[in-house]
C-alpha positions in Angstrom: 10.2 15.2 33.3 12.4 12.7 31.5 9.5 10.2 31.3 7.3 12.8 29.6 9.9 13.6 27.0 10.3 9.9 26.3 6.6 9.5 25.9 6.3 12.4 23.5 9.2 11.1 21.4 7.6 7.7 21.3 4.2 9.1 20.2 5.9 11.2 17.5 7.8 8.1 16.2 4.6 6.0 16.1 2.8 8.8 14.2 5.6 9.1 11.7 5.7 5.3 11.2 2.0 5.2 10.7 2.1 8.0 8.0 5.0 6.3 6.2 3.3 2.9 6.1 0.1 4.5 4.8 2.0 6.3 2.1 3.8 3.1 1.2 0.5 1.3 0.7 -0.8 4.1 -1.5 2.4 4.1 -3.5 2.1 0.3 -4.1 -1.5 0.6 -5.0 -0.8 3.3 -7.5 2.0 1.4 -9.1 -0.2 -1.7 -9.4 -3.0 0.3 -11.0 -0.7 2.0 -13.4 0.8 -1.3 -14.4 -2.6 -2.8 -15.0 -3.7 0.2 -17.1 -0.6 0.1 -19.3 -0.9 -3.7 -19.8 -4.6 -3.3 -20.8 -3.5 -0.5 -23.2 -1.1 -2.9 -24.9 -3.8 -5.5 -25.4 -3.6 -7.8 -22.3 -6.9 -8.9 -20.9 -8.0 -10.1 -17.5 -9.1 -13.8 -17.5 -11.7 -15.2 -15.2 -10.4 -17.9 -12.8 -10.4 -21.4 -14.1 -13.3 -23.5 -12.8 -14.1 -27.2 -13.0 -17.5 -28.2 -14.3 -19.1 -31.4 -12.8 
């Protein structure tokens, strides 16, 4: 009985941690996208990587 309760609690904790980490990734992605949008609106442009010609 005690083992079953412990297993259920462990599953709930793992599920909550998975949801929190997924929300964190979405939050960071949203912040990065918003920052890029606002920077482009102020005139900043994305530059291609620097390459070396032979």
